[in-house]
N, C-alpha and C positions, 0 to 999 in steps of 0.2 A: 804489387810493394804498398806497404803504408808508406804515406807522404805525410810530409810538415806540411801544412795549409796554412795559409796566413787570410786573416777577413781582414777587408775593407770596412772601416766606418770615414766619413769624411765630411767637412764643409763643401757646397758648392762654388762658392764664392771666395776662390784662392785667389793671393793679390798676384797680379800678372808679376809684379816685381821678386817673388819668392816661389815662384813655381820653379826655376833651375834647380834653386838651393834645396827644395823639395823632393825634384825628382835623384837627384845627387844621395839626398839620406836615404831614400827609398831602395835605390840599388844597391849603395854602400851592406843594408841589410841584406837584402837579397844574395850577393855576394858571402856575405858573410856565413850565413846561414846553410850556404849551398856547401862552401870550404869546410865549415866544421861539420857537416852530415852528408856528407856525399851521396850514403844510400838510401838517404831521403829526399826521394822525388817533390820539389817546391810544387805546390796548388795553391792559385792564388782564389779566394772568393771574395767578387766583385760585383754591387749591384749595377755596375756601369754607369750610374749618376753623374752629370755635369761636377766638373773640378779635380775634387783628389780620387772620386772609384775609377774613373779614366785615366786621370794618371797614373796610377799604379797598376791599374791592367795594361795599360803598352808597355811602362817598365817591365813589367813580370813576362810578358810573351817577347821582349828584346832579348830576356835573359831566357829562354828556352822553358820557363818555369807553364805549370798548364792552368788554363783557366774557365771558370766555373761561375756563370754567373745568375744566381736565383733572382729573376725579377717579381717586383711588387705586386707589377700590374700587366697583362697584357701589353706586347709590345706596341701594337696600334694606340693605346690607351696611354701606355708611360711616356711615349715620346711627347703627349700633348705636353706633360712637365717642363720641358726643355725651352727656355730663354733663347739658347741662343742655335742658331742655323748650323755651325761648326761642330757643336755638340753633338746635336742629332749626328751629323756626318759622321762622328768621331765612334756613337754609341752603336749606328748601322754594320760603323768596317770592324769592330769588337766584336758585335756578334757573330760576326761571320766566320770568325776565330776562337772563339767560345762555346764550351758546352751550357746552351742555353737552356733555364727551367724556368717556371711562370707558379710561383706560389700558389697555392686555392685560395681565392677567399674566404674569409674567416666566417665563420661558422655563427649564422644568425645575419649575416648580409647576403645581398645580392650582387650578381654583376651592372646589376644598373646603379643601384648605389656608388658603388667603388669609380663607376664614370665620370663620376660629379665630384668636384669638389669637395669636400665636406669633412667630417670627423672617421667616416668609413673607408674614403681614401687614404687619410692619412694612419689607419690602426693598420693599414696591407703596408704601409715604409716601417711601420717599426714592427708588423710580422717578419720580413726581410731582415732587419736590422738583427733583430733575436735569434733568427736561423744560420744567420753569419755568424755571430756570435759565438753561437753552441755548438755550431760544427766546425772554430778553427782552434787550431791551439795557439796561435798569436794574433789577437786584436791588433790590428793596425790601424793609429784612427789620430788623422789627420785634424786635429782639434786645438782649438783657444783657450782650451783648458779650466772654461768657465761653465757653472751651471746653466742649465735650461730648463724649461715646460714643453718645449717643443716637442709634439706628439711623434716618438721617432729619431726623431736628431739625435746627435752624434753623441750628446753629452748624457742623454736618458738611453745609450746604447753600452756607453762605454762602462754607466752605473749598474746596469743590468749585468754587463760581464763579469766585473769584480764583485759587486755585492749581491747579484741575482735578483735585483728590482726590475718587475716589467714594467715599460712604459707606459706610461695614463697614469692616472689619478688613483689615490688607493681606492678601493670599495668593500662592502661588507662579503662580497660572494666570491672575490679573485682567491683562486687558493694558494695559502702563503708558503704550498712543498716546496716551491721552485728555491725559498728565501735559506729555507731548511738546509739545503742539499749544495747550494752553490759550493763547486770545488775548490777546495785549496790552489789545481796546478793551473786556475783562468791569469793569464797572462795579458802585460799591454803594449804595447812597443808603444809610444806618444811620441807625433813629430807635432813637437808646439809653432803651431803658423797661426797667426791673425787673420783677418776679414780682409776684402778689400773693403769694405767701405771706411775701416779707418783711415786716420790720419797715418803717412807713412812715419811719423814721429811718433806714434801710438802704436805702432805694431809692435811685437813683439818679433824678435829675430826668430830665424829658425833653427831650433833645438831636435834633441830626440835624447830621450828615458825610457827603461823600464821599468812598469809597475807591475804589481802582482796584489791578490788577494790578501798576503799576508801581511803586509808591509804597509806604513802610511805615507811614507817617503819614496821618492823616485833614484833609480838606481842609473848608472851609466853602462853597465856591465850588465850581462845574462846575468841573475841568479843562478849559483850551484846548484841547487835542488831541481830547478829548471833543464839544466844542462843536464844532469845523471838522468833526467827521464827525458831526453831527449836521444841520450844516450843508449836508454834502456830498446827506445820505439829503433836507434839504425840496428843494434841488435837482434831483435826480431826479425828483424828484414834479412841480418845479414844469416841467419838462420833458417828463412827460408830458400835463401838464397844455395846456400848448400846441400842443403836437402831439398834442392825443388824437382830431383828425378826423380826420387823415392815418393814424394808425396804426388806427384802425379802418378807413377804406379798404383796407390795403396787403391785400394778397392772398397775399404772399411764402410759403412752407408752413414752418411750425414745430415745433415741440411741440404736439402734442396738441392741442386745445381742443373739446368737443365746444357743438355751438352751443344741442343743447338740456338743456345741464346746467344746476342753478341757477346765479343769478347769484355766489350767494357762492362758488361753485365756480368759477367763469370770473372771481372776480375775485381768485384763487390763483396759484399758480405760475405756470400757462399766461397767463393777462393779463400780468404780472409780466415775462415769459420775452417777451411778446412786444411790450412796451415798450421794454425793455431790447434787444434784438433790433431792434428798428427804427431806434430812436437812434441802436445803434453803427452802426448803415448811414449815418444821415445825415450822423452826425461822421466816419465815414469818408469820405463822398465830400467834403466841406469839407475834410479835411487833404488827400487829394492836389490837391483843387485849387489849394491853399496850395502844396504844392509842387512841382507842375509849374509854376504860375505862377511861384516865386522858380526854382525850376531853369534854366524857359526865358528867365527873366532875367537870371541869372548867365551865360548862353551868349552872350547876345546882349552884356551889357556886354563878354566878353570880344574880345566880336567886333570891335567896336567901339572897344576899345583895341587890339586890335591893327591895326587897320586905319590908326588916328589915329597908330600909331607907325611904321608904314610906308609912308603915302603921304603926302606932300607936298599942302598947301591944302588939308585934309579936316580945318580945328580944329575944325568944329560936331560933331564925332564926339566929343570930350571933353564937348559940352554933352546929345548924347544916353547918356553913359556915366554920366553923374551925375544924368541924370532916371529913367535906368531902376535905378540902386543905390536912389533914393529910393523908386522901385516896390516894388523888392523890400522895403525896411527897412518900409514900411509895411504889405503882404500881411503881413510876418511878425508886428509890432504889434497888427496885427488877429488874427491866431489864435493868438497869444498871450493877449492879452486874453481872448480869449472863450471861452477853453479847450479849442481844439477837439481837440487830441492828449489831451489828459488825458481829457476823456468821451468819446471812440471809444474808447480802452487800456479805461477804467473800465466803458462800458457794454457793450463784446465780453465782458472778464471776467465780470460782471455776470451775461450772456444763457448764456456758456458754463459757470459755475457751475450755474445755471437751468436749462437743459437737462437736466443730470447729474441735480438733485434731482429734476424732474419724473419723467425714467426709472424712477430706483430707488422714489420714493414707487408709481407706475404699477405696476412690477413687484412690491411688497411684500418692499423690502429694508431702509425706511428702520426697519422695526421688529423687524430681525432681528438686532441689536445694542442695547442698554436704551441707552445711554449715545453714540452715535454720530450722528452728522447729516452730510449733505454739506456746511455750512459747516465741519467740523471740520479737515477738510483741504485745505481752500481759502485762497492765499496768508498761511497762517500765518507767524509770527516775521520779519511787516514792520511797519512804522509803521503807530500807531493811525491814521490817514486812511486808509489802505485796508482799515480795517475796517469801513468803510460798507458795502463790498461785501456781507462775512459778515450783516452786522444787518441788509439787505434780504432776504439767503435764509433767515434765523432767523425774518423775521414772513412771509416765503413758504412757510415749511414749516410755519406752523401749520392742520393741516386741518380743513377743516371737519367740522364733527361727523355728517353722512350721507354722508361719504366711503365708499364699497365696498369692502371687502376684493377683492386682487388676486386675479383666478383665471386660470386658463390661458389664455383666449385674450385677458388682459389683455394677459401675458406675452408670448406671442408677435407680437402685436401692437409692444409695443415691441423687444422683438429686431430683428422684422422694419424698423420705423421708424427704429431708432437704428444698429444693426450693417448691416443691408442685404446686399444682395447684389453681388458685384465686378459691374463694369460697368452694374448695375441701378438699383440704389437705395441709399437709406440713407445715413449717412456713412463707409461705405466708399466706397459711388461717390464721394460729394462730393470727398475727400479724392484718388483716385484723377485726378479732374478738376484740381482746383487743383495737384497735382505736376507733371502735362503742363504746364498752364499755365506755373507756375513756372519751371519748367525753358527753355520757348521766351524767355522774359524775360531768364533767364540768360543765354542764346547769342546772344541781341540784343545782351547789353550787351559781351559778350566780342567777337562779329564788330565790334561796332564799337573795341574796344581795338584788336583784329589790325589793321583797316582805318587809323587815326591810325599805330600803330606801322608798320605795309609803305609807306604812304602818303610818311609823313614819311622811312624808308629811301631811297624808291626819287625823293623830290625832292629830297634832298640826292646821290644818285649821277647827277642829273641837271646838279644846281650843280657838281659837281665835276670832272663831264666835258665840261659847255658853260658854264666859268667865264668863260672868254676871250673867248667868243662872245655872249654875252644880256646883253641891255640892261638898267641900273640898274630900269628900273621892272619888265622882266620877271622880276628875280632879286628884289626886293620883295614882286611878286605873290606869286611861288612861296613865299617865307620865309612872308609871310601864310597862305597855303595850311596850311601847314603848320601855324603857330601858330591856324587855327582846327579844323583837324581835332584837335589834341589837344587842345582847348576843349571839342569837342562832345564826344569819350571819355572828359574827366574830369569834365565836370558829369554825365556817363550812372551813369558806376560811381560818382559822392558820389550821384545822385541813386537809388540800386539800391544804394547802402548805406545811405541811409538809411530806405529803405522795409524793408532787412533782408532782400531777396530769397534772396540767398546763404541765411541762419538758416532765411528761412519754409521754401526748398525742404527741408531737412533734417525740418523739424518734420513738413510734408505728409508727407514719407515716414516718417516716425516713426510719426504717427496710423494711416495707410494699412497699416502694420507691425501694431502691434495691432489693428487692428480685422481685419485679414487673419487673427490669429492667432486671434482668440475668434471667428471668426465660424467658424473650422476645429473649434474648441471644441466649439461651440454644435453644429455637424453631427453631433458625434459621442455623443450626449446627449439624453435625452428625460427626465430627471429635474429635475423644476423646483428640487430642491434646488438642483442643481449647475448649472442653467444659471443663478440668481440667483446664485450665488458667482462666476460666470464676469463677469456683468455687475459686478458690484460692484468687482471686480479691475480692469475694464475703466473703470471710470468710476472710481478712483484715481488708475488711469495716467492717463487724461485730464485729472482736474483738476490732476497734478503741471507738465506739458506744459503747459497754459493757464496757469497763474500763473506759470511761467517764462519765456516769452513776452509774457506782461503787462507782470513785469521789466524783462525787456531794450527791449521797445518805448519802455519810459517814459525812459528813459535819449537817445531817440531822438528828442528834440523837435525840430520846424521851428525851427530857425536862421537869419540870416543874417551872413554874416559881414565883412570890410574890403572882396572885391571879390566876393561873391559867396558862397552855402550852403556852411555847412561844415557 
């Protein structure tokens, strides 16, 4: 199940007199979150440093939360920075109860450099803070609220979380991408607490408030947009639970999932992908059923009204018209109330994002940039409601501690499964088939339009030539046929527009083209680094295309107008 992830950043030197107050505030936060969203298991990300990191970790374990500890350094090096023997003892005890993962040494540095005090070691701490802030849904900051230039300190991690500004001094060669795509869903729970080196009368009292990137001031209660976002995450978990048996029984191919892998690995990205993919297909079928029913009813409504208008003694047809309208309205109301269209689009977007995130992770791409993750590039600059999709991706991106490093065989497997071969396998073959299928549907729509046009012209010519010879009933019948042909063509075109067949055809051809380009580029190199670079570029392009498709489709809700679908 998708968890609610709380990241921790804190001062090390908390005043002893404030510790119990801080513990009470933290404990109340966990209770509130658990009671508000019982279907979202709590996960705490803590580097287990002295002070607030350990305090939050202890409180999390006491309340039954899962604890993940991304350490900035190997344990034997990390404990060297603990000044208190009791803190070292607590650290070792917490490690035994946590899922410990050691973050890799940053590119350009060596284990020897980070083993000694200095900038390289400080950057490892900053990397841990960025990792925690990037993978959490709520950043819990036990902090005095004062700005600081200390590399990797709490102030810099809070600033990164809210604004996207990476820790450390600015430089010309730094990638500004993360600033532009800082998600609006970034949420901070600030526990105001001073440092132990301040006098008692100079320290602020322990208080707590919510902050987020969209507001300049703090709030006492969780903002409503974020509550809706967590509701969407809980709804996804509830859907996964409801359809768990069907999802497990599904044999639809998707992202690689090794049945022999440990359970924690199977419950990560691959499991969440399977759930999102199955649910997307499930609700797509419901949306298509609703749309086909509504548009069929609309066509029958038009035919009934046309016959009522042109034939005498057919008064019962007006009652049939009203019945068909009521049925269409009822189907529309059911589809909207149950959110079929929204769920289909959201779950499809989530599945596609997880697909790329999984491929990147298996290919060893996620760790090639210090701050970049797949969710950083997906559905950015959109409203907070869609942020739940990135939140699920954040949680799914938490790797198990035993995840093996990517190797040549795994990279080759990703290329074969993701890109594939034209006419044979992979996403390339999938989009080839979808392009052909969508082009065929588009031709059917155009053929119906042409049939309606030329059928109407032919009947018009017939009426003009034999106007004086045809019986009134015959004329009425021919005019009714003209109307019926026009209704069928118009309903078919409206249905195709609502499904966005023409736009989908362009998307399928675009994806087929970029996958073909990636396939050609991959065939020209055996260098793993270059292959990963190609796959990273492919992923960025695919994420952008899927985001545009999702936003475009959200404007095409299932609707029912005055005399049919609109």
